[in-house]
All heavy atoms as an XYZ file, in Angstrom:
781
protein
N      23.361    -85.952    -62.135
C      22.112    -86.685    -61.829
C      20.937    -85.783    -62.248
O      20.702    -84.731    -61.720
C      22.056    -86.955    -60.256
C      20.797    -87.622    -59.851
O      19.889    -87.905    -60.624
N      20.790    -87.995    -58.623
N      20.218    -86.359    -63.184
C      19.086    -85.495    -63.801
C      17.747    -85.964    -63.284
O      16.668    -85.730    -63.899
N      17.759    -86.637    -62.085
C      16.466    -86.995    -61.456
C      15.516    -85.875    -61.292
O      16.002    -84.766    -60.965
C      16.731    -87.693    -60.173
C      15.651    -88.529    -59.664
C      15.864    -89.315    -58.334
O      17.165    -89.312    -57.980
O      15.054    -89.894    -57.862
N      14.229    -86.060    -61.549
C      13.145    -85.036    -61.446
C      12.213    -85.375    -60.355
O      11.705    -86.490    -60.297
C      12.439    -84.965    -62.789
C      11.322    -83.893    -62.920
C      11.997    -82.517    -62.693
C      10.672    -83.968    -64.247
N      12.092    -84.452    -59.375
C      11.162    -84.669    -58.305
C       9.868    -83.873    -58.485
O       9.894    -82.814    -59.069
C      11.912    -84.190    -56.995
C      13.018    -85.009    -56.552
C      14.292    -84.802    -57.073
C      12.953    -86.007    -55.676
C      15.443    -85.539    -56.715
C      14.014    -86.810    -55.205
C      15.293    -86.548    -55.795
N       8.896    -84.375    -57.876
C       7.511    -83.600    -57.893
C       7.320    -82.955    -56.497
O       6.735    -81.898    -56.446
C       6.439    -84.561    -58.100
C       6.333    -84.914    -59.574
O       6.528    -84.068    -60.465
N       6.097    -86.198    -59.934
N       7.918    -83.537    -55.415
C       7.794    -82.961    -54.134
C       9.205    -83.167    -53.457
O       9.733    -84.291    -53.610
C       6.742    -83.810    -53.236
O       5.653    -84.089    -54.021
C       6.325    -82.982    -52.012
N       9.626    -82.168    -52.747
C      10.984    -82.265    -52.126
C      10.812    -81.617    -50.688
O       9.870    -80.907    -50.423
C      12.059    -81.453    -52.885
C      12.434    -82.336    -54.142
C      11.659    -80.130    -53.277
N      11.846    -81.845    -49.861
C      11.871    -81.297    -48.485
C      11.774    -79.747    -48.549
O      11.018    -79.145    -47.725
C      13.031    -81.622    -47.751
C      13.153    -83.244    -47.550
C      14.502    -83.747    -47.153
O      15.514    -83.010    -47.231
O      14.647    -85.005    -46.899
N      12.484    -79.122    -49.502
C      12.464    -77.640    -49.632
C      12.118    -77.329    -50.988
O      12.879    -77.509    -51.947
C      13.915    -77.059    -49.297
C      14.048    -75.619    -49.340
C      13.318    -74.880    -48.267
O      13.328    -75.279    -47.031
N      12.515    -73.863    -48.624
N      10.873    -76.938    -51.260
C      10.510    -76.564    -52.630
C      11.132    -75.287    -53.090
O      11.469    -74.481    -52.347
C       8.895    -76.469    -52.606
C       8.116    -77.714    -52.416
S       8.409    -78.940    -53.627
C       7.346    -78.263    -54.980
N      11.233    -75.234    -54.500
C      11.836    -74.012    -55.036
C      10.845    -72.738    -54.786
O       9.689    -72.965    -54.729
C      11.846    -74.300    -56.514
C      11.763    -75.795    -56.717
C      11.042    -76.250    -55.478
N      11.511    -71.630    -54.657
C      10.740    -70.351    -54.431
C      11.317    -69.315    -55.317
O      12.538    -69.230    -55.474
C      10.826    -69.932    -52.990
C       9.990    -70.884    -52.026
C       9.798    -70.248    -50.651
O      10.031    -69.091    -50.468
O       9.502    -71.048    -49.752
N      10.534    -68.363    -55.886
C      11.020    -67.363    -56.634
C      11.894    -66.401    -55.766
O      11.576    -66.107    -54.618
C       9.733    -66.564    -57.126
C       8.555    -67.344    -56.848
C       8.932    -68.255    -55.665
N      13.045    -66.019    -56.339
C      13.883    -65.141    -55.534
C      13.242    -63.879    -55.437
O      12.609    -63.274    -56.391
C      15.259    -64.947    -56.328
C      16.093    -66.233    -56.259
C      17.501    -65.949    -56.524
C      18.353    -67.258    -56.170
N      19.660    -67.336    -56.783
N      13.129    -63.302    -54.184
C      12.452    -62.133    -53.842
C      10.961    -62.399    -53.476
O      10.158    -61.562    -53.113
N      10.610    -63.690    -53.556
C       9.265    -64.011    -53.144
C       8.203    -64.008    -54.281
O       8.474    -63.426    -55.328
N       7.076    -64.445    -53.973
C       5.944    -64.463    -54.953
C       5.460    -63.071    -55.257
O       5.023    -62.802    -56.369
C       4.719    -65.353    -54.380
C       3.915    -65.878    -55.559
C       3.939    -64.726    -53.423
C       4.488    -66.996    -56.253
N       5.702    -62.151    -54.329
C       5.231    -60.790    -54.577
C       6.056    -60.167    -55.649
O       5.471    -59.472    -56.537
C       5.358    -59.944    -53.275
C       4.574    -60.519    -52.083
C       4.930    -58.427    -53.473
C       3.034    -60.545    -52.324
N       7.379    -60.441    -55.671
C       8.230    -59.863    -56.709
C       7.835    -60.475    -58.085
O       7.820    -59.715    -59.071
C       9.653    -60.218    -56.407
C      10.323    -59.291    -55.454
C      10.168    -57.838    -55.814
O      10.626    -57.435    -56.884
O       9.769    -57.038    -54.854
N       7.510    -61.718    -58.110
C       7.034    -62.321    -59.339
C       5.852    -61.699    -59.841
O       5.697    -61.292    -61.064
C       6.800    -63.813    -59.084
C       6.438    -64.738    -60.340
C       7.009    -66.108    -60.151
C       4.945    -64.756    -60.486
N       4.813    -61.423    -59.052
C       3.508    -60.840    -59.368
C       3.696    -59.365    -59.891
O       3.068    -58.924    -60.632
C       2.473    -60.978    -58.286
C       2.094    -62.269    -57.897
S       1.367    -63.145    -59.310
C       1.234    -64.783    -58.703
N       4.775    -58.676    -59.355
C       4.996    -57.277    -59.695
C       5.372    -57.180    -61.115
O       5.307    -56.136    -61.720
C       6.094    -56.667    -58.809
C       5.611    -56.189    -57.482
C       6.812    -55.509    -56.740
C       6.438    -55.230    -55.297
N       7.651    -54.727    -54.564
N       6.005    -58.297    -61.758
C       6.520    -58.286    -63.058
C       5.390    -58.358    -64.118
O       5.581    -58.053    -65.302
C       7.427    -59.494    -63.295
C       8.751    -59.496    -62.573
C       9.508    -60.657    -62.922
C      10.682    -60.902    -62.104
N      11.378    -62.199    -62.454
N       4.212    -58.619    -63.697
C       3.104    -58.918    -64.597
C       2.581    -57.590    -65.215
O       2.300    -56.672    -64.494
C       1.904    -59.604    -63.908
C       2.327    -61.038    -63.560
C       0.650    -59.671    -64.914
C       1.339    -61.807    -62.659
N       2.529    -57.593    -66.589
C       1.973    -56.418    -67.273
C       0.613    -56.873    -67.837
O       0.632    -57.794    -68.644
C       2.925    -55.966    -68.406
C       4.124    -55.285    -67.849
C       5.126    -54.912    -68.959
C       6.417    -54.191    -68.509
N       7.174    -55.129    -67.628
N      -0.436    -56.323    -67.298
C      -1.783    -56.826    -67.747
C      -1.943    -56.655    -69.236
O      -1.841    -55.444    -69.680
C      -2.880    -56.112    -67.030
C      -4.109    -56.995    -66.615
C      -4.317    -57.406    -65.390
C      -4.974    -57.295    -67.702
C      -5.382    -58.185    -65.107
C      -6.071    -58.192    -67.354
C      -6.275    -58.575    -66.104
O      -7.329    -59.381    -65.831
N      -2.170    -57.666    -70.069
C      -2.326    -57.422    -71.494
C      -3.481    -56.521    -71.857
O      -4.576    -56.660    -71.276
C      -2.517    -58.870    -72.026
C      -2.077    -59.695    -70.969
C      -2.271    -59.063    -69.671
N      -3.204    -55.579    -72.721
C      -4.257    -54.618    -73.132
C      -5.528    -55.302    -73.656
O      -6.580    -54.871    -73.415
C      -3.671    -53.641    -74.180
C      -4.451    -52.357    -74.362
C      -4.781    -51.572    -73.064
O      -3.782    -51.452    -72.184
O      -5.848    -51.042    -72.883
N      -5.300    -56.343    -74.523
C      -6.413    -57.201    -75.045
C      -7.267    -57.661    -73.979
O      -8.460    -57.578    -74.014
C      -5.852    -58.221    -75.874
C      -6.814    -59.065    -76.582
C      -6.232    -60.285    -77.395
O      -5.001    -60.257    -77.672
O      -7.046    -61.189    -77.732
N      -6.650    -58.207    -72.919
C      -7.474    -58.790    -71.887
C      -8.145    -57.662    -71.022
O      -9.231    -57.867    -70.548
C      -6.502    -59.639    -70.923
N      -7.485    -56.618    -70.832
C      -8.031    -55.498    -70.061
C      -9.244    -54.947    -70.762
O     -10.332    -54.885    -70.150
C      -7.049    -54.316    -69.966
C      -7.424    -53.217    -69.038
C      -6.411    -52.023    -69.052
N      -5.058    -52.437    -68.742
C      -4.716    -52.706    -67.485
N      -5.406    -52.578    -66.449
N      -3.395    -53.032    -67.293
N      -9.225    -54.835    -72.107
C     -10.356    -54.316    -72.861
C     -11.512    -55.268    -72.866
O     -12.695    -54.907    -72.933
C      -9.947    -54.024    -74.376
C      -9.134    -52.764    -74.481
C      -8.714    -52.506    -75.998
C      -7.861    -51.219    -76.036
N      -7.161    -51.163    -77.349
N     -11.176    -56.533    -72.862
C     -12.248    -57.612    -72.883
C     -12.680    -57.988    -71.565
O     -13.592    -58.819    -71.372
C     -11.603    -58.870    -73.640
N     -12.064    -57.466    -70.479
C     -12.501    -57.728    -69.084
C     -12.126    -59.091    -68.664
O     -12.804    -59.737    -67.835
N     -11.013    -59.733    -69.251
C     -10.631    -61.098    -68.929
C      -9.873    -61.078    -67.632
O      -8.910    -60.313    -67.392
C      -9.790    -61.619    -70.107
C     -10.644    -61.698    -71.314
C      -9.225    -62.974    -69.619
C      -9.855    -62.179    -72.569
N     -10.254    -61.858    -66.731
C      -9.643    -62.116    -65.432
C      -9.535    -63.628    -65.213
O     -10.375    -64.410    -65.822
C     -10.478    -61.475    -64.225
C     -10.534    -60.046    -64.198
C     -11.254    -59.527    -62.915
O     -12.201    -60.118    -62.601
O     -10.783    -58.584    -62.357
N      -8.651    -64.075    -64.272
C      -8.648    -65.435    -63.909
C      -7.285    -65.902    -63.616
O      -6.373    -65.116    -63.427
N      -7.026    -67.236    -63.602
C      -5.744    -67.839    -63.228
C      -5.325    -68.725    -64.521
O      -5.969    -69.441    -64.992
C      -5.936    -68.823    -62.095
C      -6.121    -68.146    -60.779
C      -6.060    -69.213    -59.623
N      -6.681    -70.424    -59.920
C      -6.663    -71.396    -59.083
N      -6.107    -71.383    -57.906
N      -7.221    -72.569    -59.381
N      -3.968    -68.362    -64.790
C      -3.270    -69.185    -65.788
C      -2.388    -70.118    -65.037
O      -1.648    -69.721    -64.106
C      -2.468    -68.241    -66.721
C      -1.627    -69.052    -67.744
C      -3.283    -67.238    -67.414
N      -2.591    -71.441    -65.337
C      -1.702    -72.463    -64.677
C      -0.569    -72.715    -65.553
O      -0.734    -73.238    -66.691
C      -2.587    -73.661    -64.354
C      -3.862    -73.316    -63.674
C      -1.732    -74.654    -63.470
C      -3.735    -72.715    -62.213
N       0.682    -72.568    -65.044
C       1.876    -72.873    -65.793
C       2.586    -73.993    -65.034
O       2.808    -74.081    -63.861
C       2.803    -71.627    -65.765
C       4.080    -71.854    -66.638
C       2.060    -70.399    -66.409
N       3.033    -74.971    -65.856
C       3.800    -76.038    -65.373
C       5.274    -75.833    -65.935
O       5.434    -75.540    -67.067
C       3.242    -77.449    -65.843
C       3.828    -78.629    -65.197
C       3.034    -79.897    -65.509
O       2.802    -80.178    -66.645
N       2.558    -80.514    -64.473
N       6.275    -76.187    -65.129
C       7.704    -76.073    -65.582
C       8.594    -76.813    -64.628
O       8.162    -77.420    -63.606
C       8.030    -74.598    -65.595
C       7.770    -73.800    -64.265
C       8.727    -73.634    -63.384
C       6.452    -73.318    -63.963
C       8.592    -72.970    -62.206
C       6.282    -72.663    -62.793
C       7.190    -72.587    -61.893
N       9.870    -76.931    -64.999
C      10.847    -77.513    -64.117
C      11.832    -76.412    -63.640
O      12.223    -75.580    -64.400
C      11.660    -78.586    -64.977
C      10.720    -79.674    -65.348
C      12.849    -79.062    -64.125
C      11.274    -80.609    -66.501
N      12.161    -76.418    -62.265
C      13.128    -75.539    -61.845
C      14.309    -76.455    -61.621
O      14.283    -77.482    -60.896
C      12.685    -74.992    -60.436
C      13.932    -74.221    -59.803
C      11.502    -74.139    -60.537
N      15.356    -76.208    -62.397
C      16.585    -76.968    -62.358
C      17.358    -76.834    -61.115
O      17.039    -75.808    -60.361
C      17.399    -76.965    -63.570
C      18.121    -75.562    -63.863
O      18.269    -74.820    -62.848
O      18.454    -75.388    -64.902
N      18.420    -77.613    -60.948
C      19.216    -77.514    -59.685
C      19.975    -76.159    -59.581
O      20.529    -75.856    -58.521
C      20.154    -78.718    -59.517
C      21.036    -78.972    -60.672
C      21.868    -80.234    -60.334
C      21.043    -81.475    -60.650
N      21.844    -82.706    -60.613
N      20.029    -75.410    -60.666
C      20.583    -74.035    -60.582
C      19.674    -72.954    -60.373
O      19.899    -71.763    -60.349
C      21.347    -73.766    -61.877
C      22.475    -74.722    -62.064
O      23.263    -75.068    -61.164
N      22.566    -75.248    -63.342
N      18.332    -73.303    -60.255
C      17.218    -72.317    -60.097
C      16.569    -71.689    -61.318
O      15.846    -70.842    -61.290
N      17.013    -72.324    -62.493
C      16.530    -71.792    -63.748
C      15.218    -72.588    -64.191
O      15.163    -73.765    -63.870
C      17.636    -71.943    -64.744
C      18.874    -71.191    -64.575
O      18.800    -69.996    -64.119
N      19.931    -71.898    -64.633
N      14.279    -71.890    -64.880
C      13.074    -72.473    -65.314
C      13.343    -73.197    -66.709
O      13.886    -72.603    -67.548
C      12.037    -71.307    -65.486
C      10.843    -71.919    -66.156
C      11.678    -70.703    -64.135
N      12.843    -74.383    -66.751
C      12.974    -75.145    -67.951
C      11.583    -75.648    -68.463
O      10.730    -75.963    -67.628
C      13.884    -76.383    -67.728
C      15.159    -76.154    -67.117
C      16.162    -75.605    -68.118
O      16.126    -75.695    -69.302
N      17.096    -74.790    -67.603
N      11.396    -75.675    -69.775
C      10.191    -76.178    -70.368
C       8.833    -75.610    -69.785
O       7.969    -76.452    -69.472
C      10.169    -77.686    -70.204
C      11.412    -78.338    -70.733
O      12.015    -77.908    -71.774
N      11.806    -79.447    -70.171
N       8.650    -74.386    -69.662
C       7.475    -73.773    -69.127
C       6.328    -73.988    -70.184
O       6.542    -73.812    -71.349
C       7.695    -72.385    -68.978
C       8.817    -71.943    -69.878
C       9.703    -73.239    -70.002
N       5.090    -74.380    -69.729
C       3.978    -74.522    -70.660
C       2.686    -74.297    -69.879
O       2.590    -74.552    -68.681
C       3.978    -75.832    -71.289
C       4.015    -77.045    -70.342
C       4.382    -78.312    -71.028
O       4.037    -78.507    -72.269
N       4.989    -79.295    -70.475
N       1.836    -73.600    -70.512
C       0.482    -73.267    -69.966
C      -0.357    -74.532    -70.014
O      -0.524    -75.167    -71.112
C      -0.254    -72.148    -70.782
C      -1.632    -71.966    -70.317
C       0.552    -70.859    -70.653
N      -0.810    -75.024    -68.905
C      -1.662    -76.202    -68.871
C      -3.249    -75.832    -68.690
O      -4.095    -76.629    -68.852
C      -1.291    -77.196    -67.849
C      -1.241    -76.653    -66.351
C       0.078    -77.867    -68.169
C      -0.990    -77.711    -65.309
N      -3.459    -74.574    -68.288
C      -4.777    -74.036    -68.202
C      -4.698    -72.495    -68.404
O      -4.095    -71.809    -67.646
C      -5.426    -74.265    -66.876
C      -6.830    -73.734    -66.799
C      -7.464    -73.965    -65.384
O      -7.168    -75.018    -64.677
N      -8.310    -73.086    -64.932
N      -5.289    -72.035    -69.499
C      -5.209    -70.638    -69.870
C      -6.431    -69.915    -69.850
O      -7.566    -70.484    -69.730
N      -6.435    -68.616    -70.027
C      -7.665    -67.805    -70.015
C      -7.749    -66.921    -71.322
O      -8.637    -66.134    -71.474
C      -7.724    -66.904    -68.739
C      -6.589    -65.959    -68.530
C      -8.010    -67.814    -67.565
C      -6.734    -65.060    -67.473
N      -6.595    -66.912    -72.097
C      -6.620    -66.093    -73.330
C      -6.380    -64.658    -73.132
O      -5.960    -64.186    -72.032
N      -6.602    -63.845    -74.209
C      -6.414    -62.496    -74.167
C      -5.056    -61.996    -74.030
O      -4.763    -60.854    -73.531
N      -4.091    -62.869    -74.238
C      -2.670    -62.442    -74.091
C      -2.130    -62.806    -72.631
O      -0.978    -62.726    -72.384
N      -3.048    -63.217    -71.765
C      -2.658    -63.563    -70.410
C      -1.772    -64.791    -70.310
O      -0.774    -64.868    -69.510
C      -3.920    -63.769    -69.540
S      -4.820    -62.223    -69.207
N      -2.057    -65.772    -71.223
C      -1.252    -67.053    -71.145
C       0.213    -66.731    -71.540
O       1.063    -67.196    -70.802
C      -1.773    -68.003    -72.183
C      -3.283    -68.383    -71.992
O      -3.817    -67.880    -70.976
O      -3.907    -69.106    -72.747
N       0.360    -65.929    -72.531
C       1.747    -65.585    -73.041
C       2.397    -64.663    -72.002
O       3.641    -64.805    -71.720
C       1.609    -64.724    -74.365
C       1.251    -65.615    -75.484
C      -0.354    -65.766    -75.553
O      -1.071    -65.185    -74.759
O      -0.768    -66.464    -76.482
N       1.733    -63.850    -71.337
C       2.254    -63.028    -70.245
C       2.765    -63.884    -69.020
O       3.836    -63.623    -68.503
C       1.282    -61.909    -69.886
C       1.808    -60.964    -68.732
C       3.148    -60.177    -69.093
O       3.474    -60.187    -70.224
O       3.650    -59.480    -68.268
N       1.858    -64.749    -68.706
C       2.279    -65.694    -67.593
C       3.542    -66.458    -67.899
O       4.453    -66.602    -67.050
C       1.107    -66.683    -67.358
N       3.600    -66.893    -69.114
C       4.869    -67.659    -69.645
C       6.051    -66.718    -69.524
O       7.193    -67.170    -69.067
C       4.737    -68.207    -70.976
C       3.951    -69.446    -71.179
C       3.851    -69.906    -72.706
C       4.671    -70.604    -70.400
N       6.001    -65.575    -70.034
C       6.996    -64.594    -69.992
C       7.538    -64.285    -68.619
O       8.735    -64.327    -68.376
C       6.543    -63.254    -70.626
C       7.698    -62.183    -70.737
C       7.171    -60.843    -70.946
N       6.462    -60.193    -69.934
C       7.010    -59.536    -68.846
N       8.371    -59.631    -68.803
N       6.299    -59.018    -67.929
N       6.594    -64.099    -67.596
C       6.969    -63.814    -66.295
C       7.606    -65.075    -65.589
O       8.692    -64.890    -64.906
C       5.787    -63.334    -65.397
C       6.011    -63.357    -63.984
C       5.253    -62.011    -65.976
N       7.097    -66.255    -65.834
C       7.746    -67.405    -65.321
C       9.064    -67.653    -65.789
O      10.097    -67.874    -65.147
C       6.798    -68.664    -65.547
C       5.510    -68.564    -64.732
C       7.607    -69.836    -65.102
C       5.627    -68.554    -63.266
N       9.252    -67.468    -67.161
C      10.548    -67.701    -67.846
C      11.600    -66.701    -67.302
O      12.760    -67.044    -67.194
C      10.431    -67.468    -69.343
C       9.873    -68.620    -70.121
C       9.910    -68.243    -71.601
C       9.062    -69.183    -72.345
N       8.797    -68.760    -73.787
N      11.187    -65.470    -66.959
C      12.224    -64.478    -66.446
C      12.413    -64.579    -65.042
O      13.239    -63.672    -64.476
C      11.646    -63.040    -66.847
O      10.539    -62.787    -65.990
N      11.907    -65.495    -64.318
C      12.081    -65.523    -62.841
C      13.153    -66.508    -62.504
O      13.178    -67.647    -63.075
C      10.696    -66.055    -62.213
O       9.790    -64.976    -62.551
C      10.855    -66.081    -60.664
N      14.000    -66.188    -61.570
C      15.042    -67.116    -61.071
C      14.542    -67.593    -59.689
O      14.051    -66.866    -58.928
C      16.460    -66.440    -60.940
C      17.400    -67.303    -60.322
C      16.927    -65.881    -62.322
N      14.638    -68.901    -59.509
C      14.185    -69.513    -58.268
C      15.355    -69.989    -57.407
O      16.475    -70.153    -57.877
C      13.406    -70.788    -58.532
C      11.965    -70.483    -59.186
C      11.831    -70.040    -60.365
C      10.876    -70.644    -58.366
C      10.559    -69.771    -60.895
C       9.545    -70.326    -58.849
C       9.461    -69.984    -60.148
N      15.067    -70.043    -56.071
C      16.044    -70.760    -55.242
C      15.732    -72.179    -55.525
O      14.583    -72.622    -55.556
C      15.898    -70.486    -53.781
O      14.495    -70.731    -53.410
C      16.098    -69.051    -53.371
N      16.786    -73.010    -55.808
C      16.466    -74.474    -56.123
C      15.814    -75.313    -55.076
O      16.035    -74.949    -53.904
C      17.974    -75.039    -56.410
C      18.844    -73.835    -56.478
C      18.185    -72.716    -55.784
N      15.101    -76.291    -55.482
C      14.592    -77.173    -54.458
C      15.645    -78.061    -53.947
O      16.696    -78.289    -54.557
N      15.450    -78.472    -52.639
C      16.481    -79.362    -51.969
C      15.897    -80.599    -51.500
O      14.688    -80.659    -50.934
C      17.116    -78.610    -50.866
C      17.940    -77.415    -51.341
C      18.934    -77.030    -50.333
O      18.736    -77.068    -49.061
N      20.240    -76.673    -50.786
N      16.620    -81.679    -51.607
C      16.240    -82.926    -51.096
C      17.504    -83.526    -50.443
O      18.498    -83.641    -51.159
C      15.783    -83.931    -52.233
C      15.202    -85.207    -51.764
C      13.929    -85.145    -51.004
O      13.238    -84.127    -51.050
N      13.545    -86.201    -50.314
N      17.399    -83.866    -49.140
C      18.596    -84.423    -48.341
C      19.814    -83.484    -48.560
O      20.935    -83.955    -48.782
C      18.899    -85.801    -48.773
C      17.894    -86.882    -48.400
C      18.334    -88.285    -48.841
N      17.245    -88.950    -49.352
C      17.005    -89.043    -50.683
N      17.701    -88.309    -51.592
N      15.996    -89.657    -51.158
N      19.516    -82.186    -48.562
C      20.633    -81.222    -48.527
C      21.263    -80.935    -49.907
O      22.200    -80.185    -50.050
N      20.655    -81.557    -50.950
C      21.265    -81.467    -52.331
C      20.254    -80.661    -53.156
O      19.051    -80.829    -53.024
C      21.431    -82.837    -52.992
C      22.463    -83.736    -52.276
C      23.847    -83.283    -52.508
O      24.245    -82.909    -53.653
N      24.609    -83.286    -51.415
N      20.808    -79.745    -53.979
C      19.957    -79.065    -54.952
C      19.475    -80.069    -56.015
O      20.255    -80.851    -56.505
C      20.714    -77.923    -55.677
C      21.045    -76.782    -54.702
O      20.399    -76.691    -53.669
O      21.832    -75.893    -55.092
N      18.120    -80.089    -56.327
C      17.675    -81.005    -57.280
C      16.624    -80.325    -58.250
O      16.251    -79.252    -58.096
C      16.794    -82.224    -56.528
C      17.746    -82.999    -55.794
C      15.692    -81.572    -55.603
N      16.367    -81.090    -59.376
C      15.339    -80.702    -60.328
C      13.992    -80.922    -59.811
O      13.762    -82.012    -59.412
C      15.548    -81.323    -61.694
C      16.948    -81.118    -62.258
O      17.495    -80.074    -62.143
N      17.502    -82.115    -62.827
N      13.083    -79.905    -59.882
C      11.738    -80.110    -59.277
C      10.676    -79.676    -60.420
O      10.792    -78.632    -60.999
C      11.458    -79.235    -58.070
C      10.090    -79.487    -57.465
C      12.584    -79.544    -56.987
N       9.700    -80.589    -60.546
C       8.584    -80.258    -61.457
C       7.580    -79.353    -60.627
O       7.256    -79.669    -59.497
C       7.880    -81.574    -61.815
C       6.960    -81.502    -63.052
O       7.191    -80.527    -63.791
N       6.039    -82.409    -63.264
N       7.232    -78.211    -61.233
C       6.446    -77.246    -60.452
C       5.159    -76.857    -61.284
O       5.209    -76.850    -62.559
C       7.184    -75.868    -60.336
C       8.413    -75.941    -59.483
S       8.107    -75.759    -57.707
C       7.479    -74.125    -57.688
N       4.107    -76.601    -60.609
C       2.884    -76.048    -61.216
C       2.646    -74.755    -60.421
O       2.544    -74.844    -59.162
C       1.775    -77.018    -61.036
O       2.166    -78.304    -61.778
C       0.492    -76.549    -61.825
N       2.348    -73.614    -61.130
C       2.166    -72.360    -60.323
C       1.020    -71.617    -61.051
O       1.035    -71.521    -62.351
C       3.372    -71.535    -60.366
C       3.296    -70.300    -59.763
S       4.951    -69.393    -59.659
C       5.633    -70.284    -58.198
N       0.034    -71.086    -60.289
C      -1.028    -70.208    -60.827
C      -0.454    -68.832    -60.965
O       0.283    -68.301    -60.094
C      -2.116    -70.248    -59.824
C      -1.380    -70.564    -58.524
C      -0.138    -71.355    -58.891
N      -0.734    -68.134    -62.124
C      -0.533    -66.710    -62.191
C      -1.891    -66.076    -62.367
O      -2.577    -66.306    -63.287
C       0.416    -66.455    -63.410
C       0.632    -64.904    -63.668
C       1.728    -67.172    -63.372
N      -2.143    -65.182    -61.388
C      -3.457    -64.556    -61.254
C      -3.532    -63.323    -61.953
O      -2.715    -62.406    -61.649
C      -3.891    -64.525    -59.753
C      -5.282    -63.828    -59.628
C      -3.865    -65.826    -59.038
N      -4.556    -63.121    -62.762
C      -4.876    -61.825    -63.467
C      -6.172    -61.219    -62.880
O      -7.251    -61.899    -62.988
C      -5.024    -62.018    -64.963
C      -3.699    -62.352    -65.612
C      -3.189    -63.614    -65.689
C      -2.894    -61.284    -66.152
C      -1.896    -63.919    -66.144
C      -1.669    -61.579    -66.700
C      -1.185    -62.929    -66.760
N      -6.004    -60.058    -62.256
C      -7.164    -59.424    -61.621
C      -7.275    -57.983    -62.104
O      -6.242    -57.253    -61.836
C      -7.128    -59.373    -60.182
C      -7.512    -60.679    -59.433
C      -8.923    -60.881    -59.252
N      -9.193    -62.177    -58.705
C      -9.411    -63.319    -59.380
N      -9.399    -63.180    -60.692
N      -9.684    -64.383    -58.891
N      -8.401    -57.502    -62.613
C      -8.441    -56.106    -63.056
C      -8.699    -55.242    -61.732
O      -9.491    -55.715    -60.879
C      -9.631    -55.985    -64.004
C      -9.301    -56.499    -65.444
C     -10.724    -56.569    -66.212
C      -8.343    -55.607    -66.137
N      -8.148    -54.096    -61.769
C      -8.377    -53.295    -60.539
C      -9.646    -52.495    -60.657
O      -9.967    -52.043    -61.773
C      -7.196    -52.187    -60.459
C      -5.811    -52.853    -60.299
C      -5.736    -53.883    -59.113
O      -6.538    -53.852    -58.258
N      -4.681    -54.567    -59.173
């Protein structure tokens, strides 16, 4: 069953939590030098096995941040979304925040 959900009873979550996902981010040197900060919005599907499919940037900030956000999302394994006790495919949108220290 390849049905795709936008909202489910149990939404997918990154294994290790959002903090683990954020720890993987390497601030792009180009963005650091240019002082670029902000949120990159990535849309993707978490399949019933917890894998990321078809990630794409729907709102970017440039400076290499868009590519870095895609890299981090692609490398993340999620706990699958559940509907009525079954693992299902879920359409997700997630912000990846870039903040200079």
